[in-house]
C-alpha positions as CSV (number, residue, x, y, z in Angstrom):
1,M,2.3,4.8,-2.0
2,N,0.2,6.8,-4.6
3,E,-2.5,7.5,-1.9
4,Q,0.2,9.0,0.1
5,D,1.6,11.1,-2.6
6,S,-2.0,12.2,-3.1
7,L,-2.3,13.1,0.2
8,H,0.8,15.3,0.2
9,M,-0.3,17.0,-3.2
10,K,-3.8,17.8,-1.5
11,G,-2.0,19.2,1.5
12,L,0.3,21.5,-0.6
13,L,-2.6,22.6,-2.9
14,S,-4.9,23.2,-0.1
15,R,-2.1,25.8,1.3
16,Q,-2.5,27.5,-2.0
17,G,-6.2,27.7,-1.7
18,Y,-7.4,24.9,-3.6
19,L,-10.5,22.7,-2.4
20,E,-11.0,19.4,-3.3
21,T,-14.3,18.8,-5.4
22,K,-16.3,15.6,-6.1
23,D,-17.6,17.2,-9.4
24,D,-14.5,17.1,-11.8
25,G,-16.8,19.6,-14.1
26,E,-16.0,22.3,-11.8
27,A,-12.4,21.5,-11.3
28,D,-9.6,24.3,-12.0
29,L,-6.8,21.8,-12.0
30,V,-7.0,18.0,-12.6
31,L,-3.9,15.7,-11.6
32,F,-3.6,12.0,-12.4
33,V,-1.7,10.3,-9.8
34,T,-0.3,7.3,-11.7
35,C,1.1,3.9,-11.5
36,S,3.3,1.9,-14.2
37,I,4.1,-1.2,-12.5
38,R,1.7,-2.9,-15.0
39,E,0.6,-2.1,-18.6
40,K,-3.3,-2.2,-17.7
41,A,-2.6,0.8,-15.1
42,V,-0.8,2.8,-17.9
43,Q,-3.5,2.2,-20.5
44,K,-6.1,3.5,-18.0
45,V,-4.3,6.6,-17.5
46,F,-4.1,7.3,-21.2
47,S,-8.0,6.5,-21.5
48,D,-8.8,8.9,-18.5
49,L,-6.6,11.6,-20.3
50,G,-8.5,11.3,-23.4
51,R,-11.7,11.9,-21.7
52,V,-10.4,15.1,-20.1
53,R,-9.7,16.7,-23.2
54,Q,-13.4,17.4,-23.7
55,R,-13.5,19.6,-20.4
56,L,-10.9,22.1,-21.9
57,E,-13.7,23.0,-24.4
58,D,-15.7,24.1,-21.6
59,N,-12.9,25.8,-19.6
60,P,-9.8,26.6,-21.5
61,Q,-8.1,27.8,-18.5
62,L,-8.3,24.3,-16.8
63,L,-4.9,22.8,-16.0
64,V,-4.0,19.1,-16.3
65,G,-1.1,17.6,-14.9
66,V,0.2,13.8,-15.0
67,C,2.6,13.0,-12.0
68,G,4.1,9.6,-10.5
69,C,5.4,6.8,-12.2
70,V,3.8,7.2,-15.5
71,A,5.2,10.6,-15.9
72,Q,8.4,9.6,-14.9
73,Q,8.4,6.5,-17.3
74,E,7.1,8.5,-20.3
75,K,8.3,12.1,-19.6
76,E,8.3,14.3,-22.8
77,N,6.3,11.7,-24.7
78,L,3.1,12.7,-22.8
79,F,3.2,16.1,-24.2
80,K,3.5,14.7,-27.7
81,R,0.5,12.1,-27.1
82,F,-1.7,14.6,-25.2
83,P,-0.7,17.9,-26.1
84,F,-3.2,19.5,-23.9
85,I,-1.4,18.4,-20.8
86,D,0.3,21.3,-18.8
87,L,2.5,19.6,-16.4
88,V,4.2,16.4,-16.0
89,F,6.3,15.4,-13.1
90,G,7.9,12.5,-11.2
91,P,7.7,11.4,-7.5
92,D,10.8,13.7,-6.5
93,A,9.1,16.7,-8.0
94,I,5.9,16.8,-5.6
95,K,7.4,19.1,-3.2
96,N,7.9,21.7,-6.1
97,L,4.1,21.5,-7.0
98,P,3.1,25.1,-5.8
99,E,5.8,26.6,-7.8
100,M,4.9,24.5,-10.9
101,I,1.2,25.4,-10.5
102,A,2.2,29.1,-10.2
103,K,4.1,29.2,-13.4
104,A,1.5,27.2,-15.3
105,K,-1.3,29.6,-14.4
106,Q,0.8,32.5,-15.4
107,E,1.7,31.2,-18.7
108,K,-1.9,29.8,-19.1
109,T,-3.5,33.3,-18.7
110,K,-1.3,34.9,-21.1
111,N,-2.9,32.0,-23.6
112,E,0.7,30.9,-24.1
113,K,1.5,27.1,-24.5
114,V,2.4,25.2,-21.0
115,R,4.8,22.5,-20.9
116,I,6.1,22.1,-17.3
117,L,8.5,18.9,-17.3
118,N,10.2,17.9,-14.2
119,T,11.3,14.2,-13.8
120,Q,14.6,14.8,-12.4
121,F,15.6,12.5,-9.3
122,S,16.9,14.2,-6.3
123,S,20.3,13.0,-5.4
124,Q,20.2,10.6,-2.3
125,K,21.9,13.5,-0.5
126,D,19.4,16.1,-1.5
127,F,16.4,14.1,-1.4
128,E,13.7,15.6,1.2
129,F,10.6,13.9,2.4
130,I,7.5,15.8,2.7
131,N,5.9,16.1,6.3
132,L,3.0,18.4,6.3
133,V,1.5,17.3,9.8
134,N,0.9,20.4,12.2
135,P,-0.2,19.1,15.4
136,H,-1.8,22.5,15.9
137,E,-4.2,22.0,13.0
138,E,-7.6,20.2,13.5
139,E,-7.7,17.0,11.5
140,S,-9.6,13.9,12.3
141,R,-7.8,10.9,11.3
142,I,-7.9,7.4,12.6
143,K,-4.8,6.1,10.5
144,A,-2.1,7.5,8.8
145,F,0.7,6.4,6.5
146,V,4.2,7.6,7.1
147,N,7.0,7.4,4.6
148,I,10.2,5.8,6.0
149,Q,12.1,5.2,2.7
150,K,11.8,5.9,-1.1
151,G,13.3,4.1,-4.1
152,C,14.5,0.7,-4.6
153,D,18.2,-0.6,-5.2
154,N,17.1,-3.9,-6.3
155,V,17.2,-5.4,-9.7
156,C,14.4,-7.7,-10.1
157,S,14.1,-8.5,-13.9
158,F,10.3,-7.8,-14.3
159,C,10.1,-4.5,-12.2
160,I,10.1,-1.0,-13.3
161,V,10.1,0.7,-10.1
162,P,13.9,1.6,-9.7
163,R,13.5,3.5,-13.0
164,V,10.5,5.3,-12.0
165,R,11.1,5.9,-8.4
166,G,15.0,6.2,-8.3
167,R,17.7,4.8,-5.6
168,E,17.0,4.1,-2.1
169,V,17.0,6.8,0.2
170,S,15.9,6.5,4.2
171,R,14.2,9.2,6.0
172,P,16.2,10.3,9.2
173,S,14.7,8.3,12.0
174,Q,14.0,11.3,14.3
175,E,11.9,12.9,11.5
176,I,9.8,9.9,11.5
177,I,9.3,9.7,15.1
178,Q,8.5,13.4,15.5
179,E,5.8,12.7,12.7
180,I,4.2,9.9,14.7
181,K,4.1,11.6,17.7
182,A,2.5,14.6,16.0
183,L,0.0,12.2,14.4
184,V,-0.8,10.5,17.8
185,G,-1.5,13.8,19.3
186,M,-4.0,14.6,16.6
187,G,-5.9,11.3,17.3
188,V,-4.3,8.8,15.0
189,K,-4.2,5.2,16.4
190,E,-2.8,3.3,13.6
191,V,0.2,4.0,11.3
192,T,1.7,2.1,8.5
193,L,5.4,2.8,7.6
194,L,5.8,2.9,3.9
195,G,8.6,2.3,1.6
196,Q,9.3,0.6,-1.5
197,N,11.5,-1.7,0.5
198,V,11.1,-1.0,4.4
199,N,13.3,-3.8,5.5
200,S,16.4,-2.0,3.9
201,Y,15.5,0.9,5.9
202,G,19.1,2.4,7.2
203,L,21.3,-0.2,5.4
204,K,22.9,2.2,3.3
205,D,23.1,5.4,5.7
206,R,25.9,5.1,8.5
207,G,24.8,6.0,11.9
208,E,21.1,5.6,11.0
209,L,19.1,2.9,13.0
210,Q,18.2,-0.4,11.2
211,F,14.6,-1.1,10.5
212,S,14.0,-3.4,13.5
213,E,15.6,-0.8,15.7
214,L,13.3,2.0,14.2
215,L,10.2,-0.2,15.1
216,Q,11.8,-0.7,18.6
217,E,11.9,3.1,18.9
218,I,8.7,4.1,17.6
219,A,7.5,1.7,20.3
220,N,9.4,3.4,23.0
221,Q,9.1,6.9,22.3
222,T,5.4,7.2,21.0
223,N,2.0,6.5,22.4
224,L,1.1,4.9,19.1
225,E,-1.3,1.9,19.5
226,R,-1.2,0.1,16.3
227,L,1.8,-0.4,14.0
228,R,2.1,-2.0,10.6
229,F,4.7,-1.7,7.4
230,T,4.9,-2.3,3.7
231,T,6.4,-3.5,1.6
232,S,9.1,-6.0,2.5
233,H,11.4,-7.9,0.5
234,P,12.3,-11.4,1.8
235,K,15.8,-11.3,1.1
236,D,16.2,-8.4,3.8
237,V,13.9,-10.0,6.5
238,G,16.3,-11.0,9.5
239,S,15.8,-12.6,12.9
240,D,15.8,-9.2,14.6
241,L,12.7,-8.2,12.6
242,I,10.8,-11.4,13.1
243,K,11.3,-11.6,17.0
244,L,9.8,-8.1,17.4
245,F,6.4,-9.9,16.4
246,G,6.6,-11.5,20.1
247,E,8.0,-8.1,21.7
248,L,6.3,-5.1,20.5
249,T,2.4,-5.2,21.5
250,I,1.9,-2.2,19.1
251,L,3.1,-4.4,16.2
252,C,0.2,-5.9,14.4
253,P,0.1,-9.6,13.6
254,S,0.0,-9.2,9.7
255,F,2.9,-9.2,7.3
256,H,2.8,-8.6,3.5
257,L,5.6,-10.5,2.1
258,P,5.6,-10.7,-1.9
259,V,6.9,-14.2,-3.0
260,Q,6.2,-13.8,-6.7
261,S,6.8,-17.4,-7.7
262,G,7.2,-20.7,-6.0
263,S,9.6,-21.9,-8.6
264,N,13.5,-21.6,-7.7
265,R,14.3,-21.5,-11.5
266,V,11.7,-18.5,-12.0
267,L,13.0,-16.9,-8.9
268,K,16.3,-16.7,-10.1
269,D,15.2,-15.5,-13.6
270,M,13.1,-12.8,-11.5
271,R,16.5,-11.9,-9.9
272,R,14.6,-12.0,-6.7
273,Q,17.7,-13.2,-4.4
274,Y,16.1,-15.8,-2.3
275,T,14.9,-19.5,-2.7
276,R,11.6,-21.1,-2.0
277,E,13.1,-22.8,1.0
278,H,14.3,-19.2,2.2
279,Y,11.0,-17.8,2.0
280,L,9.1,-20.8,3.6
281,E,11.8,-20.5,6.4
282,I,10.7,-17.1,7.4
283,I,7.1,-18.0,7.1
284,Q,7.7,-20.8,9.5
285,Q,9.7,-18.4,12.0
286,L,6.9,-15.9,12.1
287,K,4.1,-18.6,12.7
288,E,6.3,-20.0,15.5
289,I,6.6,-16.5,17.1
290,K,3.0,-15.3,16.4
291,S,0.8,-18.2,15.4
292,N,-2.2,-16.1,14.5
293,M,-0.2,-14.3,11.9
294,A,-1.9,-13.3,8.8
295,F,0.0,-13.5,5.6
296,T,-0.5,-11.6,2.3
297,T,1.6,-11.8,-0.9
298,D,2.0,-10.9,-4.4
299,F,2.1,-13.5,-7.3
300,I,3.2,-13.2,-10.9
301,V,2.2,-15.8,-13.0
302,G,3.2,-16.7,-16.8
303,F,6.6,-15.1,-16.2
304,P,8.6,-15.6,-19.6
305,S,9.5,-19.2,-20.0
306,E,7.2,-20.4,-16.8
307,T,6.6,-24.0,-17.4
308,E,3.2,-25.7,-16.3
309,E,5.1,-27.6,-13.5
310,E,6.6,-24.6,-12.1
311,F,3.2,-23.0,-12.2
312,E,2.1,-26.0,-10.1
313,E,5.0,-25.1,-7.5
314,T,3.6,-21.7,-7.1
315,I,0.3,-23.3,-6.3
316,S,1.7,-25.6,-3.9
317,L,3.4,-22.8,-2.2
318,L,0.0,-20.9,-1.7
319,N,-1.4,-24.1,-0.2
320,Q,1.6,-24.6,2.1
321,V,1.6,-21.0,3.5
322,G,-2.3,-20.6,3.5
323,F,-2.0,-16.7,2.6
324,D,-4.7,-14.8,3.7
325,M,-5.1,-12.9,0.7
326,S,-2.9,-12.2,-2.2
327,F,-2.5,-9.8,-5.1
328,C,-2.0,-11.9,-8.3
329,F,-1.1,-10.5,-11.7
330,A,-0.4,-12.1,-15.2
331,Y,3.0,-10.9,-16.3
332,S,2.9,-7.9,-17.8
333,E,6.1,-6.6,-20.1
334,R,7.4,-3.3,-18.4
335,P,9.9,-1.0,-20.8
336,G,13.7,-1.1,-20.0
337,T,13.4,-4.2,-17.7
338,A,15.7,-7.3,-18.4
339,A,12.4,-9.5,-18.4
340,A,11.2,-7.6,-21.4
341,R,14.2,-9.0,-23.6
342,M,13.7,-12.6,-22.4
343,P,12.5,-15.4,-24.8
344,D,9.7,-18.0,-24.7
345,R,6.6,-15.8,-23.9
346,L,3.3,-17.3,-22.9
347,S,0.2,-16.7,-24.8
348,V,-2.4,-14.0,-23.5
349,A,-4.7,-16.8,-22.9
350,E,-2.5,-19.1,-21.1
351,K,-1.6,-16.5,-18.7
352,K,-5.2,-15.6,-18.0
353,H,-5.9,-19.3,-17.6
354,R,-3.2,-19.9,-15.0
355,L,-4.2,-16.5,-13.2
356,D,-7.9,-17.7,-12.9
357,I,-6.7,-21.0,-11.4
358,L,-4.4,-19.0,-8.9
359,Q,-7.0,-16.6,-7.9
360,T,-9.5,-19.3,-7.4
361,R,-7.6,-21.4,-5.1
362,Q,-6.6,-18.2,-3.1
363,K,-10.1,-17.3,-2.8
364,Q,-10.9,-20.7,-1.4
365,I,-8.2,-20.5,1.1
366,A,-9.3,-17.1,2.1
367,L,-12.7,-18.3,3.0
368,E,-11.0,-21.2,4.8
369,K,-8.7,-18.8,7.1
370,N,-11.8,-16.5,7.6
371,K,-14.0,-19.2,8.9
372,A,-11.5,-20.1,11.2
373,R,-12.1,-16.8,13.1
374,E,-15.8,-17.6,13.7
375,G,-16.7,-17.8,17.2
376,K,-13.6,-15.6,18.1
377,V,-13.6,-12.0,19.0
378,E,-11.6,-9.5,17.1
379,E,-10.5,-6.1,18.4
380,V,-11.8,-3.8,16.0
381,L,-10.7,0.0,15.3
382,V,-13.7,1.5,13.7
383,E,-13.4,3.4,10.8
384,S,-16.6,4.1,9.2
385,F,-20.6,3.8,9.4
386,D,-22.7,2.8,6.4
387,A,-26.1,4.7,7.2
388,L,-27.9,2.5,4.3
389,K,-26.9,-0.8,5.9
390,M,-26.8,0.5,9.3
391,N,-23.4,-1.3,9.8
392,W,-20.0,-0.2,11.3
393,A,-16.9,-1.3,9.7
394,G,-13.1,-1.3,10.8
395,R,-10.0,-3.9,10.7
396,S,-8.9,-6.3,13.2
397,R,-5.3,-6.5,14.4
398,S,-4.6,-9.1,11.6
399,N,-5.9,-6.4,9.2
400,K,-9.3,-8.2,8.3
401,I,-12.3,-5.9,7.6
402,V,-15.0,-6.7,10.2
403,H,-18.6,-5.4,9.9
404,F,-21.0,-5.1,12.7
405,P,-24.4,-3.4,13.0
406,Q,-25.4,-0.6,15.2
407,E,-26.9,-1.4,18.4
408,K,-30.3,0.1,19.1
409,E,-29.1,1.6,22.5
410,S,-26.0,3.4,20.8
411,V,-27.9,4.9,18.0
412,K,-26.6,8.3,18.6
413,E,-23.0,7.2,19.7
414,D,-20.2,7.7,17.1
415,L,-18.0,4.8,17.3
416,T,-15.5,6.3,14.7
417,G,-11.9,5.7,16.1
418,K,-12.8,3.4,19.1
419,Y,-11.6,0.0,19.6
420,I,-14.8,-2.5,19.8
421,D,-14.6,-6.1,20.7
422,V,-16.6,-7.8,17.9
423,K,-17.6,-11.6,17.8
424,V,-17.4,-13.1,14.5
425,I,-20.7,-14.8,13.5
426,K,-20.2,-15.3,9.6
427,A,-16.9,-15.3,7.5
428,N,-17.1,-14.1,3.8
429,H,-14.1,-14.6,1.2
430,F,-12.9,-11.1,2.1
431,S,-14.5,-9.6,5.2
432,L,-16.0,-10.8,8.3
433,M,-19.4,-10.1,9.9
434,G,-20.0,-10.0,13.6
435,E,-21.9,-8.5,16.8
436,V,-20.5,-6.4,19.5
437,F,-19.6,-8.3,22.6
438,N,-21.2,-6.9,25.9
439,E,-22.2,-8.5,29.1
440,S,-25.9,-8.7,28.0
441,T,-25.2,-11.3,25.3
442,G,-24.3,-13.9,28.1
443,F,-20.9,-14.7,26.6
444,R,-18.2,-15.7,28.8
445,R,-14.7,-14.2,27.8
446,I,-11.9,-16.7,27.4
447,H,-8.2,-15.3,26.9
448,S,-6.0,-17.4,24.7
449,S,-2.1,-17.4,24.8
450,E,-2.1,-15.8,21.3
451,G,-4.4,-12.6,22.4
452,D,-7.6,-14.1,20.7
453,R,-10.6,-14.2,22.6
454,T,-13.4,-16.7,22.2
455,Y,-16.8,-16.6,23.9
456,N,-19.3,-19.4,24.9
């Protein structure tokens, strides 16, 4: 989400004459796009802001802004802690960035103190999604994010997102489809639909499509080749969405479905609105539709009053599902959340201990899952080239990173944006290594019912 917000701000600023620089010492404007979902991320922002202070001595006209979730959370407190900051604005104010910058520059030129604060949420009726795609502009992109929904109406006890991203708002479906059409016209082959809870798309908008219907219409009305989405909430995953993985060829067989805990008691305290059994039923249904589906998830360990036995339930769920990857975190208290008031806190040492156990086991499973891909052929959408290692890199349909060497006969050929069949020869914990399949290798192509291809 922050990556997409950054792209939007870069687009707005480029139209005001700003150019991106890799040398922060020559910058006229520094913007921090922030996340507050964990305390560590907030502290990193504060640390980086402290270092920016030194640059103002060399360039007093430098503009410094903080945007995103930390800005929404801290508001005017940021000006008190870092008096040199010029702008503080939340996610809903991004569309006003050019006007805010113009005002800040004007006041800075007059040597007046600049303190522009905009952390008001737009109403559900007035919120506007930013769309900077111009099909007539030359822009080389293979993959793109498309916002379809913002905000969250859930009340998970540990989560600060509703306080910093606001209430749920769904973007009109025809806007989404038109943006995807424009992106495809510019060469984009893969789109990831973004939202705090994409599954709830359209649920509160009378006359709008539901999420599964939106996916169907994207497949029907555009020439997009690959479609993904994130993030999902298990309570909103229905059979209508699940069955689409067996019907829509553009829908990639990968699903990020945060579970957070394997304990029903902890899930209840987290206010997640589903049980372990319900979650596993969703996974089983998806596996029956697509046996080669890759699953990723989020875990929180050390939630207030989590027992050793409840932590073991999380480990058993990890083993039962066999996640390809998971984002694992020790519980981090967030201001204003219900969990911040809960008793029976675990020590930092105990949370770290449990996190180490979870991450170690996940790493083992990830390697096992990747080793199962050895000998198979993946359709790789090539994204980049490493000139030092002479390796191409891209992602398979199951969203696994695949590296393969450049062939001598294609030294001058740019494979970026092309689909290449790559036979996996070695699995690592978080990526696959392979070689390009071609007729000269002598492999015989075998099609399986799941769309995987093996060669012998």
